[in-house]
N, C-alpha and C positions, 0 to 999 in steps of 0.2 A: 297033310301032305298029299294024300291021294286026291282030295278035292282040287288042290292046286294043280296037280299034274293033269287032272281031268279037264280043268279050265284051259290049260295050255293047249291040250289036244283039240278041244272045241274051237279055239281060236285059229289053230293051224288048218282046220278044215273049212274055215270061212271062205265062201266063194269070192272071187275077185270083183264080181259085179253086185255083191250083197251090200248095197249102200245103206240099208237099214241097220244091219249088223255093224257096219263101220261107224255109224253115228253113235250107236250104243258104246262101242269101244272108246272112241274119241271122247265122248261125254264123260265116261268113267275116269279116264286119265286126266282130263281137264279139271274135273271136280277134285280129284286127289291132289293135283298140283296146287290148286287154289286153297284147299284146306291147309296144306303144309305151309304155304306162304302166310296165311292169316294167323295160324297158331304161332309160328316162329316170330312174327312181328309184334306180338302182343306186348312184350317187355319194352318196346320202344316208346310206349305212350303212357300218359298219366292214368292213374287208376280209374278215373271216371269214364274213360274211353275203352278200357280193356274189355269190359263186358260187351260192348258193341262189336269189337273185333272178334271176341270169342264166339258170339252168336253167328257172325258171318262165317266163321270157320266151321261151326257145327252144321250150318245149313249146307255148305258144300260137302262136308264129310258124310252127313246122312245120305245126301244124294249119291255120292260116289259109291257107298256100300250098296245102295239099291240098284244103281246102274250095273254094279258087278253081277248082281243076281239076275237083272233083266237081260244083260248081255248073254249070260249062260242060258237063260230061258229061251230067248230068241234063237240062239244057236242050236238048241236041242229040239225045239218044237216049231220054229218059224211062225209063232203066234205072238200077237201083241200081249205083253205082260201087264195087263190092265190092273190086276190086283196089286202087284208090287208098286206100280206107278202111283196109285192112289194112296198107298201106305206112305210112300215117300212124300207126296204132296201134303197129306194131312199132318205131317210132322214139320215140314220145312216152310210151308206157306204161312202158318201162324207165326213161325219164328220171323219171317220177313215182315209181318205186321208188327211184331214186338220191336223191330229195329226203328219204326217210326216213333214209338214211345220213348226208346232210349235216347234218340238224338234230340227229342223235344223236351226232355227232362230239365234241360237248362232253362227253359221258358216256363216251367211249372207244370208240365203235363201230368195228369193224374192217371192212376191205374185203370180207372173206368174207361178211358179212351182205348187203352191197350185191349181190355177185355171185349169191348164192342167190336174192334177190328178182328180179334181172334174169333169171336162168335160168328161174325159175317163170313169169314174165310172158311170155317168149318161147314156152315150151311152151304156155301158155294161148292165145296168139295164133295160133301155127302150126297147132295142131290145130283151132282155131276156123275158120281159113281153109279147112283141108281139108274140114271138114264143110259149110261154107257155099258153097264155090265149086268144089271138086274132086270129093269123094266124097259128093255130096248124098244118094245112096241110103242111106248109112250115117251120116247127119247126127247121129242120136242118140248113136251110139257116140263120134264125134269130139267131140261136145258134152259128153259125160261126162268124157272125158279133160281137156278144157279146163276143165271145172268143178272137177275135182280139183285142178288146178294153182292155180285161183283160190282155192279154199278153203284151200290150203296157205299162200298169201300172207296170207289173212285170219288164219289161226292164228298165223303168225309175228309179225305186227304187233300182234295183240291179246293173245296169251298167251306168245309165244316170246321170243327174245333181244331183239328190238326193244322190246317192252313193258318188259322189265327195265331196259333202258338208259334208257328215257323216265322210268321211275319214279325211277331214280338221279339223272337230271338235274333232275327236279322243276320247279316253277315254270311259266313260260310255255312251256318246251319240252315238258313233259308235257301241258299244255293243247292245244298245237298238234298234238302226236302223236295225241292222242285224237280231235281233229277230223278229221285226215287219215284215221284209222282208220274213222271213220264214213263218210267219202266212199268209201272202198274197199268197206265193207260194204254200204252202202245205194246210193250213187251208181253204183258199178260193177255193182251187181245189175241195172241197167236194160239192160245189154248182153245178158245171156241172154234177156231178153224179146224184144229185137230179133232175136236169133239164131233163136229159136223161131218168131217171126212170119214169118221168111223162109226156113225150111227145112221139109222134110216130116218127119213123125214122129208119135209117139203124142200130141203136143201140137198137132195140126193145128187144134184148136178155137180157138186164139189168132188164126189168120188170119181166121176167120169173125166174130171180134169187132170187126173193122175196124181192128185195129192195123197201123200201117205201119212196117216195119222201119227205113226211112231217117229218118223223123220221130223215132222212139225214139232211134236212134243220135245224131242231130243234137242233140237236146235233152240227152242224156246227156253228149256231148262238151263242149258249152258250159258246162254246170254243173260237171262234174268238173274239166276242165283249168283253167278260169278260177278256180274255187273253190279248187283245190289252190294256185294261185299266190297267191291273196289270203291264204290261211292262212299261207303262208311270209312274205308281206309283213308280215302282222300280227305274226308272231313276231319278225321283224327290228326292227320298231318297238318292240315291247315290250322286247326285249333292249337296245336303244339307250337307252331310258328308264331301265332298271334300272341300266345302267352309269353 
């Protein structure tokens, strides 16, 4: 109870021009609302799609909890909550990779595909954390490794085994897979911008453009995580109608 009252007190002292704190608050509320929607809609679908909807709800729920902490951290210290953000990502991004496996199971996707995507996402995140929080003097190097892992994921889902399985499945599964691929290619691309805005390197000019790392990350998280879940929800609805 005391922590809750303290949180209210922090929010009440948020400056009207604190757009960074505002994005933390809105991100938290949006993730909570999305989680409630996904969890409550699970019973509307066949058993084979409930796991996908459950994972979507878990992604936004985990993010909402971390955004609650990150919002308070920003309100208390006016510093980027890098550690909490990467803890969030190391839990939610692999789950987003799991979603590809779950929707492609109808075409015979194997768990090896899922584990490859998860492994690449963990490499992407761990090396990103090293560059952003641990070895900032060599941020460009760690960012390069993180970028390579990211583009491997992009290749796998756009041209690799995942793409072949999606084509084999066809119909609404192929359509949903393609939309998720665009989220990864375009939506996830916002994270390197945040990384470069918050770390030193040959790209220092981004900081002078007025780009704020936390605002970029917060907008990207809300769009990508909720959007991912809505695509899965739409697929489950379409599959139910087809059946």
